[in-house]
Each structure stands twice: as structure tokens, then as C-alpha cells.
C-alpha positions, 0 to 999 in steps of 0.5 A: 500500500505504501508503494502504491501511495508514494509511487502510484504503482504496485509491487511486482511479484518478485518484490513480494517474494524477496520480502517473504525471503527476508522474513524467512532468512531472519527467522521471523517465519518458519514455512515453505512458501510459494509466492505466485501471481500475475506480474504487471511488470512482466505482463505474465504469471510468475511463480517463486518457491521459497524454502524454510531457509530462505532460498528463493527460486523462480519456477518456470511452470509450477511449484510444489512444496510443503509436507505433502509435496513428496506424495504428489511429485510423481503425479505432477510429473506424469500428468502435467501437460508438456505444453502447459496449456490448461483451461482454468477449470482443468488447472483447478481440477489438476491442483485439486487432485494433487492436493487430495493425493497429499491429504490422503497420505500426509496428516499435516496437509489439512482437511480442506483444499483452498485454491486461488486462481490468479490472473491479470483480472485479479484473484478468485478463491475456491474452497473444496470441502471433503466429500463427507461434508459437501459434494458440491464445490463451495466458494470461499467468499461465503466463509470469508471476504477475499 
């Protein structure tokens, strides 16, 4: 917000990723993070993975991290299309399936799936509840503001 007010512009995804990296490097936060979004400076989507030690790497197509990531690497390798050309619905389904695999094997991967579709038009939140709670997709906006 400060940057937007002073410089009349917003921060790039790279700048945000570097800020998160600094938090991890200073032991202010202990997490493995993925920082992604539509970068208005590059006019393209950008993905950064940041490990718990603060190492940051820009990823060309996708990033996978966290305790359940080891359970889904093979799925991603076998099912990610070579041309990386997904429709939004196909991408959501792909990520949802990958997270479900992690949740089946890793007790720390949570009980719900929270997805964010980020593009040049903004972001959209999607919440998927376990089948035992609901058979229908649920919008996160019903639970909390975006």
C-alpha cells in the first residue's frame, strides 16, 4: 500500500517474494512458501518457491512444496501437460487432485483444499470441502471476504 501511495504503482511479484525471503532468512517465519501471481511488470504469471531457509527460486511452470509435496511429485510429473496449456477449470481440477493425493497420505496437509486462481483480472478463491461434508464445490467468499 505504501508503494502504491508514494509511487502510484504496485509491487511486482518478485518484490513480494524477496520480502517473504527476508522474513524467512531472519527467522521471523518458519514455512515453505510459494509466492505466485500475475506480474504487471512482466505482463505474465510468475511463480517463486521459497524454502524454510530462505532460498528463493523462480519456477518456470509450477511449484510444489510443503509436507505433502513428496506424495504428489510423481503425479505432477506424469500428468502435467508438456505444453502447459490448461483451461482454468482443468488447472483447478489438476491442483485439486494433487492436493487430495497429499491429504490422503500426509496428516499435516489439512482437511480442506483452498485454491486461488490468479490472473491479470485479479484473484478468485475456491474452497473444496471433503466429500463427507459437501459434494458440491463451495466458494470461499461465503466463509470469508477475499
